[in-house]
C-alpha positions in Angstrom: 27.2 -26.3 -7.5 23.8 -26.3 -5.8 25.5 -24.7 -2.8 26.6 -21.8 -4.9 23.2 -21.3 -6.3 21.7 -21.4 -2.9 24.1 -18.7 -1.7 23.4 -16.6 -4.8 19.7 -16.9 -4.3 20.1 -16.0 -0.7 22.2 -12.9 -1.6 19.4 -11.7 -3.9 16.6 -12.4 -1.5 17.2 -12.6 2.3 13.5 -13.3 2.9 12.3 -17.0 2.8 10.0 -17.8 0.0 7.1 -18.7 2.3 7.2 -15.2 3.8 7.4 -13.7 0.3 4.1 -15.4 -0.6 2.4 -14.1 2.5 3.9 -10.7 1.9 2.4 -10.4 -1.5 -1.0 -11.7 -0.3 -1.1 -9.1 2.5 0.1 -6.4 0.2 -2.6 -7.1 -2.4 -5.3 -7.2 0.2 -4.1 -4.0 1.9 -3.8 -2.2 -1.4 -7.2 -3.3 -2.4 -8.7 -2.2 0.9 -7.0 1.2 0.6 -8.2 1.7 -2.9 -11.7 0.7 -1.9 -11.8 3.0 1.1 -10.5 5.9 -1.0 -13.1 5.3 -3.7 -15.8 5.1 -1.1 -14.8 8.3 0.6 -14.4 10.2 -2.7 -17.9 9.2 -3.8 -19.7 9.6 -0.4 -17.8 12.8 0.7 -16.7 15.7 -1.4 -13.3 14.8 -2.9 -11.3 17.6 -1.2 -12.2 16.7 2.4 -11.8 13.0 1.5 -8.3 13.5 0.2 -7.4 15.8 3.2 -8.7 13.1 5.6 -6.5 10.5 4.0 -3.5 12.8 4.0 -4.0 13.6 7.7 -4.1 9.9 8.4 -0.9 9.4 6.5 0.8 12.1 8.4 -0.4 10.8 11.7 0.9 7.3 11.0 4.2 8.7 9.7 4.7 10.8 12.8 3.9 7.9 15.1 6.6 5.8 13.3 9.2 8.6 13.4 8.5 9.4 17.1 9.0 5.8 18.3 12.1 5.5 20.5 12.8 1.9 19.4 13.1 0.4 16.0 10.7 -2.5 15.7 11.9 -4.1 12.5 14.0 -7.2 12.9 17.3 -7.5 11.0 17.6 -10.2 8.4 18.8 -13.5 9.9 22.2 -14.7 8.6 21.8 -18.2 7.1 25.1 -20.1 6.8 
């Protein structure tokens, strides 16, 4: 039965646990930095230009990702 559990767990999450931990650490840090930057800009610059600056940055990164000729994401590895 342990083999069945392993396959079931693998079907639910195709990302190894160690990567999952690092993912959440990086996600928490990047979210915190984004929020801190946003708060700083809104308090140091008038809120409207600060929000517009963030939106322009968001559009620029989105355009860059869409315009790439090649997909850089790696497909999930098959574990047998």
